[in-house]
C-alpha positions in Angstrom: 109.4 -16.9 -53.3 107.1 -15.0 -55.6 107.3 -17.9 -58.1 106.3 -20.3 -55.4 103.3 -18.2 -54.4 102.2 -17.8 -58.1 102.5 -21.6 -58.7 100.5 -22.3 -55.5 97.8 -19.9 -56.5 97.6 -21.4 -60.0 97.4 -25.0 -58.6 95.1 -24.2 -55.7 91.8 -24.9 -57.5 93.1 -28.2 -58.8 94.3 -29.3 -55.4 91.0 -28.2 -53.7 89.0 -30.2 -56.3 91.2 -33.2 -55.8 90.8 -33.0 -52.0 87.0 -32.7 -52.3 86.8 -35.6 -54.7 88.9 -37.7 -52.4 87.1 -36.8 -49.3 83.4 -37.0 -50.3 83.0 -40.8 -50.3 85.1 -41.2 -47.1 83.1 -38.5 -45.3 79.8 -40.1 -46.4 81.0 -43.4 -44.9 82.1 -41.7 -41.7 78.7 -39.9 -41.3 76.8 -43.1 -42.0 78.6 -45.0 -39.2 78.7 -41.9 -36.9 74.9 -41.7 -37.0 74.7 -45.3 -35.9 77.6 -45.7 -33.5 77.8 -42.3 -31.8 74.3 -42.0 -30.5 73.7 -42.1 -26.7 71.9 -45.2 -25.4 68.2 -45.2 -25.4 66.3 -45.9 -22.1 65.5 -49.4 -23.5 69.2 -50.2 -23.8 70.2 -49.3 -20.3 68.9 -52.6 -18.6 70.8 -54.6 -21.2 74.0 -52.6 -20.3 73.4 -53.2 -16.6 72.9 -56.9 -17.2 76.2 -57.0 -19.2 78.0 -55.3 -16.4 76.6 -57.7 -13.8 77.8 -60.6 -16.1 81.3 -59.1 -16.2 81.4 -58.8 -12.4 80.1 -62.3 -11.9 82.8 -63.6 -14.3 85.5 -61.8 -12.3 84.2 -63.2 -9.0 83.9 -66.8 -10.2 87.0 -66.9 -12.3 85.1 -67.9 -15.4 86.9 -65.2 -17.4 89.9 -67.7 -17.6 87.8 -69.8 -20.0 87.7 -67.0 -22.7 89.1 -67.6 -26.1 92.0 -65.4 -27.2 89.8 -63.6 -29.6 87.2 -62.8 -26.9 89.9 -61.7 -24.4 91.5 -59.4 -27.1 88.1 -57.8 -27.9 87.4 -57.3 -24.2 90.8 -55.7 -23.8 90.2 -53.4 -26.8 86.9 -52.3 -25.4 88.5 -51.6 -22.0 91.3 -49.6 -23.7 88.7 -47.6 -25.6 86.8 -46.7 -22.5 90.1 -45.8 -20.7 91.2 -43.5 -23.6 87.8 -41.8 -23.7 88.2 -41.1 -20.0 91.6 -39.4 -20.7 90.1 -37.4 -23.6 87.4 -36.2 -21.2 90.1 -35.2 -18.7 92.0 -33.3 -21.3 88.9 -31.5 -22.4 87.9 -30.7 -18.8 91.2 -29.3 -17.8 91.8 -27.6 -21.2 95.4 -28.8 -21.2 97.2 -32.0 -22.1 99.5 -31.8 -19.1 98.5 -30.8 -15.5 95.8 -28.7 -14.1 95.8 -24.9 -13.8 95.8 -24.3 -10.1 
């Protein structure tokens, strides 16, 4: 056990440097896209979102969604799944538990 700890202490700086070297470009890419994609909508974008929602409702009422290509349908399904998962993440955060509510 003492040998293991000694080896770990000796190799720790090398491992930390390797982790930092590996992570820097990936974190830079993450922060680049996070600044663009994770911002809340501006007031100017809200009417566009409402128009898009009206278009989806109209598509459902008229049945024109049946004319979507497979690619468009797959993308719409992925977006709906993402919204659904964010709802569940919000629920988990709100109740501070993965299963059930504390009553």
